[in-house]
N, C-alpha and C positions, 0 to 999 in steps of 0.2 A: 478415582479418575473418571469412572463411568458417570458419576453425578456431575462432574465438571463438564464433561462432553455434552451431557444432556442440557445443562444450563447454557452452554455455548449455542447448541442447536436451537434452543428455545428463543434465544436472542435473535437468531437468524430467521425465526418464524418457520422452522423446518422440523421434521421428525426423523428418526433414524431409519435408514433403509440399507439394503445390501449394496455393496459397492458396484456401481455401474456408471457408464459415461453420462447418461442423462442426469442422474443424481449429482454427479460431480459438477456438471454445468450449472445446475440450480444452486448448489452450494456456493459457487463462485459468484453468480449473479446476486444472490442474497447478501453475500459478504460485502460486495461493493456497495450495496444499497444501505446496509445497516451498520457497517463498521467503517468509519472514515479513515482515510489517509490523512494524518495530521502530525505536526511537529510539537504541539503543546506537550504531549506526554513524553516525547523524546527529551525535551529540556528537563522534565521532571525526573525521568529515569537516569539521566546523566548525573544528577546530584547523588545518586546511590552508589555508582561505581563506573569506572571509565570503559567498561565493556559489558554493561548490564543489559540483559534482555529478560523481561519478566517471565517466570515460569508460567505454565498454562493456567494454574489456579489464580495467580495474581492478575494475569492478563484478562481473564474472564471476569474476575471481581471488579476490575477497573472499567472494563467495557460496559458492564451492566450498571455499576454504581456511579460512574463518572462520565460515561459516554466516550471514553478514550478508545482510540484505535492504535495508530502508530505509523512508523515509516516501514520500509521494506523488511528490515531485519525482524522487527517485532511482529509485523503482520504475517509475513510468509512463514516464519519459523513456527508461530503458534497455529496458523492455519494448517501447516504440515503436521503438527502434533495432533490436531483434531482429526485430520484425514487418516493418520495412522491408527488412532483409536477406533475409527469407523471401519477399519479393515483394508484401507488402501495401502498399496506398496508405493511409498514415496520417499524422495531424497531431496536434498537441497542442491541448487546449482548456482555458481557464480555468474553474475552478469557484470562485465567490466566496462568502465570503472564504477565502483561503489554501489552495486545493486545486488540483490539476491532474489532468486525465484525458486520454483519447485518443479521437480520431475515426478510425474505420477506414471507408474507402469501398470497398465490395465489390459489384460488379455494379450500380453506380449507386445503391446504398442506403448510407446513413450509419449507422454503429453506434457507440454509446457504449460504451467499454471502460475498465475501472478496476480495476487490481490493486493500487492504492496507497491504499485507504481503510480497510483493516482491516475490511472489510464483505463479506458473502456475495453480492457481485454476480458470480454464477457464470457469466454468459453475456453476449454482446453484446446491447445493447438498441437496437432501431431506434426511436429517439425520435420520428421524424416519422411513424411508422405509425399512431399513435393519440394522443389527447390525454393519457391517463393510463396508466401502466404500474405494475403491482404485482409486487413480488418478496417472497419470504419465506425465512427461514432462521435457525436458531439463536436463536430468540426475537426476531428482528428483522424488522420490516416496512420495506420500502423502496418509496417511492412517487415516481415521476417524473411531474411535471405540466407540461404546456405552458403557458407564460405569454405568449409571443409567438413570432414566426417564428424567432427565434434565441436565445430564452431559455427555459430549463426549470428548474423547481424540483426538487431532490432532497431528500426528507424521510425521515430515518431515525427509526423509531419502535420503542419497546419497551413492551410491555403497553398498547398503544393510545396512548401518549404520545410526542410528538415530542421527541427529545433533541438533534438537530442538523438544521438546514435550510441548504442552500446553493443558489446559482443557477448553473446551467451556462450559460456564454456560448458558444453553439453556432456558433463561428466558428473556422476552421482557423488555427493559429498554428505558427510554427517555434520552435526552441529559443532563438534570439536574441531573440524577442519576450517572453520571460518571465524575463530576467535579474534585473530588479528584484523580481519576485515571489519568486524563489529567495533573494535577499538578505534580503527581509522575513521569510522563513520561518526564518531563523537568528537574528533579533533576540531579545535577552533583554529582553522587555517583558511587561507585564500582559496585553496583547492576544494574546500568543503563548505559550500554555500548553505547547505542544509542547516547548519548550526548558527547561521547569521541572518535568517529570515523566517518568517512565519508562513507556513503553507498548510492548506487543508483542502481536501477534495472529497466530495460526496456525490454519489449518483442516486438520484431520487426519481425513479420512474423515467419520464421523458426529459428530465432536467439534470444538468451537472452543475454543481456549485464549486467554483474554484477560487480559493482565497489566497492572495499573495500580499502579506503585510496588511495594509489598510485598504486594499482594493479587492472587491469580490466580483467575479464574472459569473453570470448565469447563462449557461449554454443549453440550447435545445438542438434538435436535429436541423433546425432551419435558421436560427439566428443567435446572436450573442449580445447581451446587455451587460453593463458594468455599473457598479455602485462604489463610489469612493467615499470613505469615511474619515473625517478629520477630527471627530469627537470620540474620545475613548468610551464614553457611556453608550453612545449609539453603536459603536463597534462591538462592545461586549454584548449588547442586547441582540444585535443581528447575528453575530457569530454563534451565540448560545442558541438562538432560535433555529438556525440552519443545521448546525452540527451536533447539538445537544451535549456539548462539552461543559463540564462544570465551570462556573465563573471564576473560581479561585485559580484554576490552571490557566485560564485566559489572561488574567491580570498578571500572574507570575511570569508568563511568557513575555509580556511587555517589559517587565523589569529585567528579565534574563537578557534581552537584547540591549537594553539600556546599559547594563554592565559591560557590554561589548562595544559600547560607543555607537549603538544604532538606536536612534530615537524616532519612533513612529508618530507620536503625538506631542 
């Protein structure tokens, strides 16, 4: 496992250090830069089992060899596994509905960590330190609000308008506690739009690339531009270039949606 952890760190362009808050923040920032949030691999993993999350070795192998990242369950579970190998005291936490994050306990303080939301949560958040936390980045405002001793709201806003709200259940969980949540995340249902559209997010320095089906937004701290692709070859070329995902997984994702009656091209 030490070798796998070192391969993971090498992909993040980091080396091993003793657990501390500054190192944790750099791990998060590098993860958001070098490991994409994307649904291509989720469609692939779904073909293996209805509740499949890749073990750390498979995750790292696909990350390095195919450019895969994942959605919240794959990303945060495997990032949590890495943190544990690096000596961090960490747990999983539910974010309802349909999301998963990490609780890291460091020097008796608890931090919210999330590399699986496709969102610029670039640092650990000490939720219990104050009742409201504000974060900003790439045209997005993120507000954490305390609702009770173990419940927090996370509100993502754009142009002052909320586009998604969820509740963080601030209770430490293990991997076995969330098996049913993973299974639900793969369901092909109206309530689970994740399995019916292509999404990919990558943070690259001062730019954020946000793909939704055949439309890609390029966001900076100052403006947003959009590229619409009506040609599959152009789409594969650009998506491959931006996210470094293997072409086979990209084409497979188109067929995956076609099988569900969703035609992009």
